[in-house]
C-alpha positions as CSV (number, residue, x, y, z in Angstrom):
1,X,1.8,13.1,20.1
2,X,3.3,15.4,17.5
3,X,1.4,18.7,16.9
4,X,0.9,17.6,13.2
5,X,-0.9,14.5,14.5
6,X,-3.2,16.7,16.6
7,X,-4.1,18.8,13.6
8,X,-4.7,15.7,11.4
9,X,-6.9,14.1,14.1
10,X,-8.9,17.3,14.5
11,X,-9.5,17.4,10.7
12,X,-10.6,13.8,10.8
13,X,-13.1,14.6,13.6
14,X,-14.4,17.6,11.8
15,X,-16.9,18.0,9.0
16,X,-15.3,21.0,7.5
17,X,-13.3,21.4,4.3
18,X,-9.6,20.7,4.5
19,X,-7.2,22.7,2.4
20,X,-5.1,20.6,0.0
21,X,-2.0,22.7,0.7
22,X,-2.4,21.8,4.4
23,X,-2.7,18.1,3.7
24,X,0.3,18.3,1.4
25,X,2.3,20.1,4.2
26,X,1.3,17.3,6.6
27,X,2.4,14.6,4.2
28,X,5.7,16.4,3.6
29,X,6.3,16.7,7.3
30,X,5.5,13.1,8.1
31,X,8.8,11.6,7.2
32,X,8.8,8.0,8.3
33,X,6.7,8.6,11.4
34,X,4.2,5.8,11.3
35,X,1.7,7.5,13.6
36,X,1.5,10.5,11.3
37,X,1.4,8.4,8.1
38,X,-1.3,6.2,9.7
39,X,-3.4,9.3,10.5
40,X,-2.9,10.7,7.0
41,X,-3.8,7.3,5.5
42,X,-7.1,7.3,7.5
43,X,-7.7,11.0,6.5
44,X,-7.4,10.2,2.8
45,X,-9.7,7.3,3.3
46,X,-12.4,8.8,5.5
47,X,-12.3,12.5,4.5
48,X,-10.9,12.6,1.0
49,X,-14.0,14.3,-0.3
50,X,-13.4,17.2,2.1
51,X,-9.9,18.0,0.8
52,X,-10.3,21.0,-1.6
53,X,-9.1,21.2,-4.2
54,X,-8.9,17.4,-4.6
55,X,-5.6,15.9,-3.5
56,X,-5.2,13.9,-6.7
57,X,-4.1,10.4,-7.4
58,X,-0.4,10.9,-7.5
59,X,-0.1,12.5,-4.1
60,X,-2.6,10.1,-2.6
61,X,-0.9,7.0,-4.1
62,X,2.5,8.2,-3.0
63,X,1.2,8.5,0.6
64,X,-0.4,5.1,0.5
65,X,2.7,3.5,-0.8
66,X,4.9,5.2,1.7
67,X,2.6,4.2,4.6
68,X,2.3,0.5,3.6
69,X,6.0,0.1,2.9
70,X,6.9,1.8,6.2
71,X,4.5,-0.6,8.0
72,X,6.3,-3.5,6.3
73,X,9.7,-2.1,7.3
74,X,8.9,-1.2,10.9
75,X,6.3,-4.0,11.8
76,X,4.7,-2.0,14.7
77,X,2.9,-4.3,17.2
78,X,0.2,-3.4,19.7
79,X,-1.1,-0.4,17.8
80,X,-4.5,-1.0,16.2
81,X,-4.1,2.2,14.1
82,X,-1.0,1.0,12.4
83,X,-0.9,-2.1,10.2
84,X,1.5,-4.8,11.0
85,X,4.0,-6.1,8.5
86,X,1.9,-9.0,7.1
87,X,-1.4,-7.0,7.0
88,X,0.4,-4.1,5.2
89,X,1.8,-6.6,2.7
90,X,-1.7,-7.9,2.0
91,X,-3.1,-4.4,1.8
92,X,-0.3,-3.5,-0.6
93,X,-1.4,-6.2,-3.0
94,X,-5.0,-5.2,-2.8
95,X,-4.1,-1.6,-3.4
96,X,-2.1,-2.5,-6.5
97,X,-5.0,-4.6,-7.7
98,X,-7.4,-1.7,-7.2
99,X,-5.0,0.6,-9.2
100,X,-5.1,-1.9,-12.0
101,X,-8.9,-1.8,-12.0
102,X,-8.9,2.0,-12.4
103,X,-7.3,2.0,-15.8
104,X,-4.1,3.7,-17.0
105,X,-2.1,3.6,-13.8
106,X,1.1,2.1,-15.3
107,X,3.3,5.0,-13.9
108,X,1.9,4.5,-10.4
109,X,2.3,0.7,-10.7
110,X,5.9,1.1,-12.0
111,X,6.7,3.4,-9.1
112,X,5.2,1.0,-6.5
113,X,7.0,-2.0,-8.1
114,X,10.3,-0.1,-7.9
115,X,9.8,0.8,-4.3
116,X,8.8,-2.7,-3.3
117,X,11.8,-4.1,-5.1
118,X,14.1,-1.7,-3.3
119,X,12.7,-2.6,0.1
120,X,13.1,-6.3,-0.7
121,X,16.7,-5.9,-1.7
122,X,17.6,-3.6,1.3
123,X,15.9,-5.9,3.9
124,X,16.6,-8.9,6.0
125,X,14.8,-12.3,5.7
126,X,11.7,-11.4,7.8
127,X,10.8,-8.5,5.6
128,X,11.6,-10.4,2.5
129,X,9.4,-13.3,3.6
130,X,6.5,-10.8,4.2
131,X,7.0,-9.3,0.8
132,X,7.3,-12.6,-1.0
133,X,4.4,-14.5,0.8
134,X,2.2,-11.6,1.9
135,X,2.5,-9.5,-1.2
136,X,4.2,-11.0,-4.3
137,X,2.5,-14.4,-4.3
138,X,-0.9,-12.7,-4.4
139,X,0.1,-9.9,-6.8
140,X,1.3,-12.6,-9.2
141,X,-2.1,-14.2,-9.1
142,X,-3.1,-11.4,-11.4
143,X,-1.4,-11.9,-14.8
144,X,-1.6,-8.1,-15.5
145,X,0.6,-7.3,-12.5
146,X,3.3,-9.8,-13.4
147,X,5.1,-7.6,-15.9
148,X,5.8,-5.0,-13.2
149,X,7.8,-7.6,-11.2
150,X,9.2,-9.6,-14.1
151,X,12.7,-8.1,-13.6
152,X,12.9,-10.2,-10.4
153,X,13.1,-13.3,-12.6
154,X,16.7,-12.4,-13.8
155,X,18.0,-10.9,-10.6
156,X,20.2,-13.2,-8.5
157,X,18.8,-12.0,-5.1
158,X,15.1,-12.1,-6.2
159,X,14.9,-15.0,-8.7
160,X,14.0,-17.7,-6.2
161,X,11.3,-15.5,-4.6
162,X,9.9,-14.7,-8.1
163,X,9.8,-18.4,-9.1
164,X,8.0,-19.5,-5.9
165,X,5.6,-16.6,-6.1
166,X,4.9,-17.1,-9.8
167,X,4.2,-20.8,-9.2
168,X,1.7,-19.8,-6.5
169,X,0.2,-17.1,-8.6
170,X,-0.4,-19.3,-11.6
171,X,-1.9,-22.0,-9.4
172,X,-4.3,-19.5,-7.8
173,X,-5.4,-17.1,-10.5
174,X,-6.9,-13.9,-8.9
175,X,-7.8,-15.9,-5.8
176,X,-7.3,-13.1,-3.2
177,X,-9.0,-10.5,-5.4
178,X,-12.0,-12.7,-6.0
179,X,-12.3,-13.5,-2.3
180,X,-12.2,-9.8,-1.5
181,X,-14.9,-9.0,-4.1
182,X,-17.1,-11.7,-2.7
183,X,-16.6,-10.5,0.9
184,X,-17.5,-6.9,-0.2
185,X,-20.6,-8.2,-2.0
186,X,-21.7,-10.2,1.0
187,X,-21.1,-7.3,3.4
188,X,-23.5,-5.1,1.3
189,X,-26.4,-7.6,1.6
């Protein structure tokens, strides 16, 4: 285990305040290490309120995006702390949908769409399938997310995936998001 991971886990187990500069340093030092990114992802979920001053949306979203895309790229198996490729693709969709709900997040959505597009183009078929079926189909269920990926419709390497995903999305409007909201509602009862 890297020393930075020990520090992050200690912060997760603590109840004390965590300096924003420390968290930013951890994020900067993570690189593509999925263990570290996973620990940081959990930290920003479970202990966000203890990071002082507040980490902020841009840094947090950049970390989330990096973690989920790296999970899709690496597809780690047999590690409950790290999401597998398909689970990360699904989480990526739900994260973008949540961003959409929060209001003016077009810059964050544009950045995420660009990074997803780059990963799709740079990857082999297994990753492309996960992005198309685990992410894009569900993202395109939401009409407001479609413009962020519309450039796929005219790109020779992405057009077919766009067309299939758009067909799915139009046939299942907001299906996954509605399902998640219902699941959350039931879990609160």
